[in-house]
N, C-alpha and C positions, 0 to 999 in steps of 0.2 A: 655231625653232632649236627645236632637242628639248634637252632638257634630262634629265640621269638623274637621279631624285629618291631623294635618301637620307632617306629615314622610317624612323624603329625605333620600334616596336608595345610596347608592356609591356601584358601580357594582365592582370598582376593586380593593374595599377590599377584603380579603381572606373570613372576616367571614361570613358568610350564610345568605340570604334577610331573611331569617322566622327570625333567630336572631336577625337580624336589626330591624325588624317591629316590634318582641318581645320588645329588650331593650326600644325604644322611648315612646311605649305606655306605660312600664310599669314606666320607666322614669317621665312619662306626671301624672302617680298614684301619685306618689311619690313627687310629685310638689304640687299638689292640681291641677294642670288644668283639671284631670277628677276625678270625684269621685262615688259614688255608687250612682248607680239609672242612669247614664249618658250611654245611645245607643251608641252601635259600628257600622261603616256601615256595610251592609250586605258585605262577603268577596267577589261576584261577583264586587261588584261594587266598592269596596277599589283596588282589583286585579287591575281592569281597568284603576283607575285612577295611578295606581303607574306600570303600564303597568308590570304584572309580572302575572305569572300562578297563580288561583286560589290556588293551592294546597299548595302553600308559603302564602297564608293569612290563611287559616284552619291550615296548621302546629304552622305558630303563634298564631292564636285562640285558638289552642288546649292547646299547654304549660301554656300559661296566665291561661287557664279554670282551668287545674291539678293545680299549682299553688296559686288555692286560689283567680285571680284576676278578674273573665271573670267567669258570670254563662249564659249559652242555654237558653232561652227560649220558649220550645215549640211553634212553630208559631209565635213566637213574637219579636226575633232576639235574638241579643249579646248585654249584660249589664253589666257594670262597677259594679262587687260583692260590700256588704257594708262590707269595711273593720274594721277591728277593730282600736277605737280612741283607741291613748297611754293614758294610766293613770297611776297616783305616785301611787311608789311600798308602802300600808300602811304600812307595815314595818317599813319603813323611815320615814313616818310623824308623823308628832307631834300632840299629841292627846290633847287638851284644855281641854278636858271635862270632862277627866279622867272617859269612859266607862269601866264598869267592863263587862268581858265575861266569860261567865257561860260554863262549859264544863271540862272535863279529857285534862291534860296539853297534852295529845300526839295524840290529833289528827292531822292525818298527813294531812289534804288536807290543802292546804293552797286558797283563792281565786284568788290570782297571776298565782299562777304553774296551775291552771286548763283553764285559758286562751290560748288556743293557738293563733299563731302569723301565722296569715295566709300571711306573707310576706315572709315565709323562703319558698326555691327554693325545695319544694315538690311532685317529680313526682309520687310515689307511697303512699300512704299513708295506714297503714294495722290499722287505727283504727275499735276497733269491734262495734256492736251494731249500725250499718249504712247501712240502706237498698240503694238500688241501684237508684238515685234519676231519675236517666234517664230513670227508667223502669215503674215511676209512671205514674197510667192513670190520667192524670190531667185533662183530658177533663170532665171525669165523675165525677170528684171530683167536679169543680170548675161546673156542673151543679147541682150537690147534695148542696152544699155553696148556692149557685143565689135561688133554689126553697125553700131551708129553708130562706131564707133572706123573699122571697115571700107571705108564709103562715107566715111569723115571726107578733102575735098577743103583747098587751101590755104587758100580762103577761111572752112571751117567751123573751122579753126585758126588763123586771124586773129583780127582784129578784127570780129565780127558785126556784122548791122543792132542799133542801140540798142533799136527795140522788140523785140528777138527772134527765136528760128524762125519763118518762114515758116508750116514745117509743124506746129511745136505749138501755133501761133496757130489755124488752120483745124481743129485737133483740139479745140480749149480751146472751139471756137464754136460748133462741133457738140454736143458735149458740154451744152454751158449753153443752147439750142436747146432742146435735148430733154429736159433736166433741172430747167431752172430757167425755162422757158417765155419764155427771152431773146433776142428779134429780132435778135441779135448777128453783128457782120460781124467778119474775123481783121484787117480795119483799125485796129478801135479795138481792141485788143488790148492790152496793151503787158507785157512778161515783167518780173516783179521778182523780188531775191532776198528772195522773203518776204512775207510781208502788209505786215508791218512797214517794208520798204522803201517799199510805197507811201502810206503811211501818210506820211509823214517829208518824203517830195515832195510829195505834195499838200498838207501842212502848208505849205512852201516856197512852193509855187503863192500860197495862198489870204490867209499868216496875214504881218499888219502888225502892228507892236505895238502894244498893246492892242484889239486885234478880239476878238468877243466868239465865243468857237466850244461849240457844243452839246454834250453828253454826255448818257450815260444815268448815272445813279446807282442801284445801284450799279455802276463798271466799274473795267476795269483799268488799274491804277495806270500802265503804260507809253504809253498812252493819251494819259491827263491831259497825261502827260511830255512827250510828245512834241508836244503845241498848245501847250504850257507854255515849253518850250524855244524857241519861233518866238517867240513874246510874247505869245501870246494870252490874253483873261482868260475859263480853263474854267468854263460854263456849267451845272452839274451837271442833270438834270433827272430826278422821282421815277421809278423803274418800281413796277408794280403787275403781277397774274397776267394782265392783258392788254400789258404791255410799256409801252416808254414815255409818258407822260402828255403827249400835245399839247396838251391842255387847258392842263398848269400852265406848257408849251414857251412855249403863245402868251401864257400871261399876264407871263411873266420877258418876254418879248421886247418886250411893250409898256410894262413898264417901266424898262427901261433909259435910263437918262438921259445916256447921253453920246453923245446926238446921231443925228439917222436916219443918217450915214455908220457907224457905230459898232452899227447892229442884225445880228444874228448873219446873216453869209451861208452857214456850213456847217455843219450836224449830222452827227455818229458815231454809228449804230446797228449795235445784231445784231441784227435781226430773228428769224431763224429759229432760234437758242440764245442768248438773250441772258447775255453773262459780266459775272458769274457766277449770276444769280439763275436761270436755264436756262429762262424762258418762253418761248411765240413770241408777236409780235407779233401783234393780231388782225386780222384783213382790215379790219374797222371803222377802225382806227386807220392801219393801211398807208396807206387814202385820204385819212385828217386828214393824215400827213404829207406827202403828196403834195402835199398842195392848200395847205399850209402855204409848204412848197419854191414851189408856183407864183407865189402870192401874193405871195411877200417876195424872188421872186426869187433864192430861197437853194439850196445845190445838199447833196446828203444823200451821206454815203459809207457805204453799206451794206456792213459787213463779215460777207459770211453765214457766220459763224464755226459751223463744227459740222453744216451742213447737209445731209450724207448722211446723216446715222445719226437718223432717226424711229421710234419703237417704237409710240407709240400716237397714233393718229390719223393722219389726211391730212396729206401736204405744203401746206403754202401757197405760193402763185406766189412769185417773189423780188419784191422792191421794184421792183425794175431793170426785170423783165416787165411791169411793172402801168404804168409810167411812159411818159408819151407828149408828156412836156413836154422830154424832157431836162436834167431836173434830177438822175436819179439814178447816182453812180458806183460800180461795184461791184467791191469787191476780193474776192479767192479766192487760195486756198492749199492747197499740195500736202503741207506739212507732216504734218498730223495724221491723213492718210489713207494715204501711202504712208510716209516717216517724215524727223522736223526737219532733217536735216544735209544731206538735199535743196535746202534753199534755193531752192526755184521759187514763187515765186508771182504775181500776174498782177493786172494791174486793167481794166479796162475802163471806157471812155473818152465822155462825149459829145463828139460830134465838135469842138464849142468848145475842149475842153480838151489833143484829141491833140499839138498843137503844141508848147505852152507846158509838158504833162510830158516831153514826151521830149527837150526845151531841158536842163530841170534836170536829169534821167534822165543826159543826155548828159555832163555835168561833173560830178556825181557818182559817179556807176558807168557804165564805157563801155558795160559787156553783162555778161550772166547768163553762165554756163554752157554752150557753145553743146554741145558732146557730151552734157550731161547732159540738153538740149534736144530735142535728136538722138533720144536714147535713150528718152524721158518719149513723146516723138510715138510713135513705134511701139509703145512702150507700150498707148497708148490705144487707138490704132487697131486693133492683134489686139486686142481685149478683152479683156486680161489686167485692166486698171484696172476697170472696170464689174465682172466677176468678182470683185474682190476685194473691193469695195466691197461685191456682194451677200453675201459670206459671212463676211467682219469685222461685219456687220450682225447675222446671227445670233447670231455669238461673243459681240459686247457687248451685242444683247439679253438672254442669257444670264448675264455679270456681272454687267447690271446689275439683275436681278430678285436675283442672289445678296447682294447692297450693299443692295437694298432688305430683304427677307429678314431678313437678320444686323444691322440697324440696326434692326428692330422685335424682334429675339429680345433681343437684349441692350439696348435701351435704354425700348422699349415705347410710353408718352405720353411720355413725356422730348424724344423728338426729331422735329423738324418737317425736311423734306427737300423742295426746291424741284431742279425741272428734269430730276425723272425719264422724262418723254415723249420726248427725246430727247439727243444727245452723247454727250458722255464723260465727264463728271463730275457728280455732283450738290453741290450744297451746304444742309452740313446748319446747322440751330441744336438746339443742347443747352439743356434747361430745369436751368441749375444757377447757383449761386453762385461756383466753379472760373473762374479769369482763362484765356483759351485758353491763351494765351503760355505759360503754367502746364504746362495739360495737354500743348499739344503737346510741353513738354521731358520731361514722364516720360514723354508714348508712345515717345518716341525713345529712352530707357533699356530699355523695353520690345522695341524692334527695329522700332516702326513711326513712319514718319514721313508727320504731317499735317500739313495746310496752311494756318493761322488766315485767315480772312478779312475780318476788320471792317474793315479797310483799304483793300478794296474803295469802302466806302459815304462817302460826303461829308458827307448830311444829317443824316437819321435815323440810328443806327447798331440795329443787331437789341440787346436787353435782355441775350441767353445769348450764351455764346459760339459762334463759326461756325467751319466748316470747309470748306475745298472738296477735295473727296474724289475722284482718278483714280482708275478701277476700268478700264480697258482693255489695262493691261498686266499686270495681274496675271492669278494664276490665282486659282480661285473660292477651294481653301482658304487662298491668302495673303489673300483679302479674309475670309473667314471668321476667321481669326486674328487680321487686322489689327484689328477691326472689336470683339470680344472684347478686345483689348490696350488699344484706343481707352476701353472702357468701364471695365476696371483702373483706366486713372489719369486718368482723369474722375472714379473715386471717391475716387481716391488722392488728389487736386490738392481736390477739394470737403472732404473732413478735413483736409487739412491749411489751409483756407482759415478753418475754424471754432475751430479751434483756437487 
């Protein structure tokens, strides 16, 4: 819906004109005069209306976009973004129905803490796992979606096969054979609603209360909690510069006293770009891990996190590509290459696990979106996916280099970073006496959102503050500004700690 903007500029005020425009549009959004989906005038039109240069309007729009108020739609104009609705805090709400919540008491994630408020003044958000929105080939994707709609049959629009579209599974099989050296057939592939759903289903298949599940240390909190929620005893194994320590894994397994039936039968690893450490599992340890799985009749979940982007050295074969004994379950996703809301992931299963997996998926989630699957199959088949990965690899390599250079310039020898060879984020450790959450709090006041990472570590914690910095959806100017303001925040936090 188009809206007439009533903006009044006072050119005698010391406040820049772009800031005045920004504040009036922001106030209109807060008051409800503008709402999600409303369109704004083109920059040239508004510039003529207000008798200012177009660059003034562009500065205002860009600032509003950076803060999450606006979204620029290529070829369609500028729109008010869909902003989060204020909700009651469930922690403070009465529960008249006395619902029982199942699960361990130490679940650390609270739904209210997950929701990020777009109304904070965030000029640079170092959120990880977010692709470059502005570089996505939307025209090709829209065409693939339209073609999928035109081809749609009653079967496509009904309840499709629980394993997912055959066309998409065929394209994924070709993709994995060519890029990950995996001798996979479509019958082994099941489409899921993202990688997280695949892990949830696998936890239901494998885990009984008290079972030990191996995870990396550090690792994602969500992964640990999926297995914990299923009743597992999560056993973290140290990660070093070669990846997960298989020697420590074997030693820990040998000392589990719960009886032979409780020996770990499942291990979760991220060998291509370990989360969050960023290291690659060495070939020696890949072979050792496969030997451990065979000897112990265990299964390995290989989450091929960030395998698409590598900037230094050559890619190693996937664990699944090396597996000759059917011990590896391969999990992949399109969220970080295309866009997260697509919610299409997949799992490649050994033949013995196909039917158990399908049985659980049929109960918990009948199917993933059929039209999106058909569109994605065409997108891959026509070469758009491969071209997009190639183009993004070049873009992300430049942004990664900018981040490394900026960190060196601002922190010098006081910063250590890990994972710069691949992926879409860096893990950094600062030599500082400041507390990481205080640094993050001060950085946000400077308009920069950073993400403390010490909670990913279970055993030995880093000595200094650690942060996970995603760079894929930031321009180089944003990266430079963000690192500079992070340095200012750390300096201020360190001073306040000493006083």
